[in-house]
C-alpha positions in Angstrom: 12.8 -4.0 5.9 10.5 -6.3 3.9 11.9 -9.4 2.1 9.6 -11.6 0.1 11.4 -14.8 -1.2 10.1 -17.4 -3.5 6.5 -16.7 -2.4 3.8 -19.1 -3.7 0.1 -18.8 -2.9 -3.2 -20.4 -4.1 -6.9 -20.0 -4.0 -8.1 -23.5 -3.4 -6.5 -25.6 -6.2 -5.7 -22.6 -8.4 -2.1 -21.5 -7.8 -1.7 -17.7 -8.4 1.8 -16.9 -7.2 4.9 -18.8 -8.5 8.0 -17.9 -6.6 7.6 -14.1 -6.2 10.8 -12.4 -4.8 11.3 -8.7 -4.1 12.2 -6.4 -1.2 11.5 -3.0 0.3 14.2 -1.1 2.1 14.0 1.3 5.0 12.6 4.7 3.8 12.2 3.3 0.3 9.1 3.7 -2.0 8.7 0.6 -4.1 6.0 -0.3 -6.6 4.4 -3.6 -7.8 3.2 -3.2 -11.3 1.2 -5.3 -13.7 -2.1 -5.8 -15.4 -5.3 -6.8 -13.6 -5.3 -10.4 -12.5 -1.5 -10.9 -12.5 -1.3 -11.4 -8.7 -0.6 -8.0 -7.2 -3.3 -8.0 -4.6 -2.6 -11.6 -3.9 0.9 -10.7 -3.0 -0.4 -8.0 -0.6 -2.9 -10.4 1.0 -0.1 -12.9 1.6 2.2 -10.3 3.1 -0.6 -9.2 5.5 -1.5 -12.8 6.4 -5.0 -12.6 4.9 -4.1 -15.4 2.4 -1.7 -18.0 3.8 1.2 -18.7 1.5 1.8 -22.3 0.4 5.6 -21.9 0.1 8.4 -19.3 0.3 9.2 -16.8 3.0 8.2 -13.3 4.1 10.4 -11.4 6.5 9.9 -8.1 8.2 13.0 -6.6 9.9 14.6 -10.0 9.5 11.7 -11.8 11.3 9.6 -14.4 9.5 6.0 -13.3 9.4 4.4 -15.6 6.9 2.9 -17.9 9.6 1.6 -15.1 11.7 -2.1 -14.0 12.1 -3.0 -10.7 10.3 -3.4 -8.8 13.6 0.0 -9.8 14.7 1.5 -8.7 11.4 -0.2 -5.3 11.7 1.1 -4.9 15.2 4.7 -5.3 13.9 4.3 -2.1 11.9 2.7 -3.0 8.5 -0.2 -0.7 7.6 -2.6 -1.6 4.7 -4.8 0.7 2.7 -6.9 -1.9 0.9 -8.4 -1.8 -2.5 -12.0 -0.4 -2.1 -11.1 1.7 1.0 -13.2 -0.3 3.5 -13.7 2.6 5.9 -16.3 2.4 8.7 -19.4 4.1 7.1 -21.3 4.6 10.4 -18.4 6.3 12.2 -17.3 9.9 11.9 -14.0 10.8 10.3 -12.5 11.4 13.7 -13.9 8.1 15.0 -12.5 6.2 12.0 -9.1 7.5 12.7 -9.0 7.1 16.5 -10.3 3.6 16.2 -7.0 2.4 14.7 -4.6 4.6 16.6 -1.5 2.8 17.9 1.9 3.9 19.0 3.3 0.3 18.6 5.0 0.4 22.0 6.2 4.0 21.8 5.3 7.6 20.9 3.2 7.7 17.7 4.8 9.2 14.6 1.3 9.9 13.3 -1.0 11.4 15.9 -4.4 12.6 14.9 -3.3 16.2 14.5 -0.6 15.3 12.0 -2.9 13.1 9.9 -5.5 15.9 9.7 -2.7 18.3 8.7 -1.7 15.9 5.9 -5.4 15.8 4.7 -7.1 19.2 5.3 -10.4 18.0 3.8 -10.6 15.4 6.6 -10.0 18.1 9.2 -12.9 20.1 7.7 -15.2 17.1 7.9 -14.0 15.5 11.1 -17.5 15.1 12.5 -19.1 13.8 9.2 -20.0 10.1 8.9 -17.8 8.1 6.7 -20.6 7.2 4.3 -21.3 10.9 3.6 -17.7 11.5 2.3 -16.9 11.7 -1.4 -14.8 8.9 -2.9 -11.6 11.0 -2.7 -12.3 11.9 0.9 -12.9 8.3 1.7 -9.6 7.4 0.2 -7.8 10.0 2.2 -9.6 8.6 5.3 -8.4 5.1 4.4 -4.8 6.3 4.2 -5.1 8.4 7.3 -6.5 5.4 9.2 -3.6 3.3 8.2 -1.1 6.0 9.3 -2.8 6.1 12.7 -1.5 2.6 13.3 2.0 4.1 13.2 3.2 1.8 10.4 6.9 1.4 9.6 5.8 0.1 6.1 2.6 1.5 4.5 1.1 -0.6 1.7 -1.2 1.1 -0.8 -3.4 -1.1 -3.0 -4.8 0.9 -5.9 -5.1 4.1 -3.8 -6.0 6.3 -6.8 -8.3 3.9 -8.6 -11.6 5.4 -9.8 -10.8 8.9 -8.5 -11.2 12.2 -10.4 -8.0 13.6 -11.8 -7.8 16.5 -9.3 -8.3 14.1 -6.4 -5.7 11.7 -7.7 -3.3 14.7 -7.8 -4.0 15.4 -4.1 -3.4 11.8 -3.2 0.0 11.7 -5.1 1.0 15.0 -3.4 0.3 13.4 0.0 2.4 10.3 -1.0 5.2 12.6 -2.0 5.1 14.2 1.4 5.2 10.8 3.1 8.3 9.9 1.1 9.9 13.2 2.1 9.5 12.4 5.8 11.0 8.9 5.2 7.9 6.7 5.3 8.6 3.3 3.7 5.8 2.5 1.2 4.8 -0.3 -1.1 2.5 0.9 -3.9 0.2 -1.0 -6.3 -1.0 1.4 -9.0 -1.1 2.0 -12.7 -0.1 5.7 -13.0 3.4 5.2 -14.4 4.2 9.0 -14.6 3.4 9.5 -10.9 5.1 6.3 -9.8 8.3 7.2 -11.7 8.3 10.5 -9.9 7.8 9.2 -6.4 9.2 5.7 -6.2 12.8 4.4 -5.9 12.3 0.9 -7.5 9.7 -1.0 -9.5 8.8 -4.6 -9.9 6.7 -5.9 -12.7 4.5 -9.0 -12.1 3.0 -11.2 -14.8 1.1 -14.4 -14.3 2.2 -14.6 -10.7 5.9 -14.1 -11.4 8.2 -11.1 -11.1 9.5 -10.7 -14.7 11.4 -7.4 -14.4 12.8 -4.9 -11.9 14.1 -1.4 -12.6 14.6 2.0 -11.1 12.7 5.1 -12.0 15.2 6.4 -14.5 15.1 3.1 -16.3 11.3 3.1 -16.2 11.1 6.6 -17.8 13.7 5.6 -20.4 11.6 2.6 -21.5 8.0 3.7 -22.2 7.4 0.3 -24.0 7.3 -1.3 -20.6 4.0 0.3 -19.9 2.3 -1.2 -22.9 4.0 -4.6 -22.5 3.3 -5.2 -18.8 0.6 -2.9 -17.8 -1.4 -2.3 -21.0 -2.6 1.2 -20.2 
């Protein structure tokens, strides 16, 4: 579904990515792991067209997308849950969700009712302003808003960062439900235990390069990888 090949990207004169290559298959859950500042979010920004790549190629369903504008990439079926949530604070929960609704040319796999069923706290607060939600509820809303775009590939950038343990557990349960229904997902996170449970494959990035790839069985069998490449 998603193929990233020899991707390079820079912020001004500072190069951040040096030939990143990885893929996400249809119905797969894949992770991008690494310490802060290693290039994970830069990869996602490049995939979504927010940061133009300087070299390499990004293909979605075999189509090159690395020269497209962000809105065109999103319309192809890539849904992003950005770091920091970035919900609309002055819209209600329902308005936040409806604002991004799209069937991408057909019947939506994620209508409003299904999103609210996935996140019961949002159903209970559907008329509350976004700014009045707790951090966990705002994260649920950010994921729900991305699902309302009817994405073929959902990208989660630090979706559980800064949340209370009980709320993180709710988010991971929702991700497991998404996997169960065949939603393709690319995840950036640091929770190795949860990621090993939910993901098919893992890529480790260090200083803008993919340095290792493995499956979940291999990840569980090598706990030293956590300390070497993630440092948590």
